N, C-alpha and C positions, 0 to 999 in steps of 0.2 A: 449454891443458895444455901444459907442455913436456914435450917430447920427451926420456926418460929415454937417457942414452948407450946401455944396454944395446940399447933399441928402434933406435938411428941404424948399431947394429953390426948386428943380425938383418940390418936392411931394406937395408943395403949386400952382403950376405953373400947373403940368398936372396930378398931381392926381386922377382926372375925370376920365384920360380916361387909368386907370390900369383896368386889366382885373381880375376879381375875377374866385376861382375857377380856376386857373390856372392849378395847378396839375392836376385835375380834365379829362383836357382838354388833356395834355400829358401822361392821362396813358389811358385813350378811345385811343386817336390815335395808342398807344403801342399793346393794345389788340387787337386795329383790324387790326396790321399788323401780330402780332403771327399769328391770328385767320387764317389770308391770305395764311403766309406762314406753317400751320400746316394743316392745313386743304382742306381750297379753291383750294386753288394752286395745290399740290400735287394728288387729285382726278381730278381736270382737266388736269392735265399732262403742267402745264404752270410752268413757270421757278418765283420761292417763292419774291413776292414784296419788300423785303429789298433788293433786288438785284437791284431796280432801283431806289431806294430811300437814300442808303450809299452816305454817301462823295466820292469825288472822283474830283482832281481837273483837271485830264484828261476829262473826262464825263463832267464837266462842263464847259471846254474851249470848247468840242466840240455842246453844245451848251442849255446839260440837264441843265439848271442854276436854277431845283425847287431842286435840290442836295445840293445846299446852305442849304437851311433849311430843307429838306424834313428827315435827318440823326436822328432830336433828337426823329423823333419817331419809331426809331429799337426800338426793344422789350429790355428789360433790360438784361432777361433772353429767350434761349434757350429749356427750360428744363422745357417739361406742368409740372412736380413733384412742380417745384416749381414758376410758375408762378402767380398762385394765391396769394401768401403769397410776393412773392420781390415786385410784380404789389400793394396789400395792405400797405405793409411796405411805398413804395415810395409815395404813396394817403397820409398816414400816417403823412409824413415829410412832404409834401406841405401843409397840414392843421394844424400843430402843427405851422411850419415857417408863415405860412401866418396872424395868432393868433397871434401870438409872433410880427411878426413886423409889420403887417399891409397888405392890399393889392398892392399897389404902391412898398413899399420896398421890399415885396417880386418878384413881377415880376422885376423889378431894378435887383436884385440880379441874377433870371434867368436869364434873354438876356445880363445879361452882360457875364456871363460863357457861352452863346451858340456864342456870339462876341467872346469871346475867341476865342472857341475850333473852330471855323470858321477860324480865323486868323493862327489859329495851323495848319491847313487841308491845310490852302494855303503854307506855308510853309513846310510840309513833303511832301503835294502831298496826304496823306488822314487821316481823326479821323473817331474818333466815340462817340458818348455819353458818354463813360467809365468817364472821367476826370467830365466832368458836370455832370454826377450822385452820381457822389465820392466828389463832392462840394459842392453839395444839402447835402449828409451824415456826412461829417466836422461840415458843419453848425448847423445840427442838433443837432449835438452830443454837440456844444458850447453850443445853448440852453437847452439843455432838457440832461446832461451828466449821472446824475443817473436812466432815465428812465432803463428800464428792457425791455430786448428782448429776449424772449425764442429761443435759440439755438440750432438745431436740434428737435424745437416745444419741448424739455421737459427741457435743460439746461439756466438756468437765467443768462446773462450774460449783466451786463452796457453798455448803449450805448458807453461810452468814452472810453473803451477798445477797443471796434470793431472799434474806431473809431482811436486808433493808432496802431491799425494793419494795417489799409488801409493807415497810413501818415506813417509806416515805409514803406511800398509797393512803397507807390508812392517816398518815396527817392532811393527807389533802382533801381525802372526803371528812377529818374533820374538821377543814377549817372551813368547807365550801358547804357544809349542812348548817340550819339554821340550830335554835338552843335546841330544841327540844332530839335533833336529830345528834347532835354535840354529846350531849346529857347520854341516847341511848350506843353510841358508840362506848364512851366511859364504863359505862355499866352493862355493859357487853362483854368488855375486856377485864372485866374486874378480878377475874382468878390471876391472870399476868399483871396487873398489880398489886395483889396479893401475895405470890410468891414471887417476884421478882424488884419488886418497887425497890424493897429496901439495897439491895445490889444494883438499882441502876441510879439511885441517889446519891449510894456511898463512889459509885464510880464518874460521877457527874462531879461530884466536890475533892476527887481525887485531881480529875484533871484543870480542875478551874485553880486547885494549890498548885498544880506545874506548872498551868500556863504565868500562875504570880509569880512563881521563882524562876522560872525564865525571862518575865519582863523587869524584875528587881536586879538580877544579874547582870542586864543588859545597860542600864542607870547607873 
């Protein structure tokens, strides 16, 4: 990713305000909510904590304004078996991206995704951190495409292939959604567009040029 000028200017001006270890904070919050939902709330007979933090446009309109941001702490998974693996994986993603880009740029990427997700939530009435975590995974695959992940704990698979699968599922979701759903998906992935849109366009142009060259040689 080539750093755009506006990002360089922002970093020079606001870089000192960046939050180091941002993903550590997010994962810690998710772990707390997971424990509350899976253990504490059921044991005490109370409603799961996630019920009170999930994004809901109607609930926000009724005064529960914390839901505008609290949804980011909703656990990525509700399955105890995959909890440790999933949280560790997204912690690793955060570490790699922050080390690669620097603290400020990783903060900008993450918070652009949060803002986009919030906008998408107000468009459709409800949203989750699903597209936010997906944007993190796809960005991670752009940075470390050949890194291997042990699928089901014993099958080695390169990150780029899993990202391709996620991108395909995203496209299916996009085409199956109504207009408001399509808009919500696009704005939820605004961080991916801002940071990698130029790279995607350059790659597409290069492949089109290569294809045209091959066709012209065959004539």
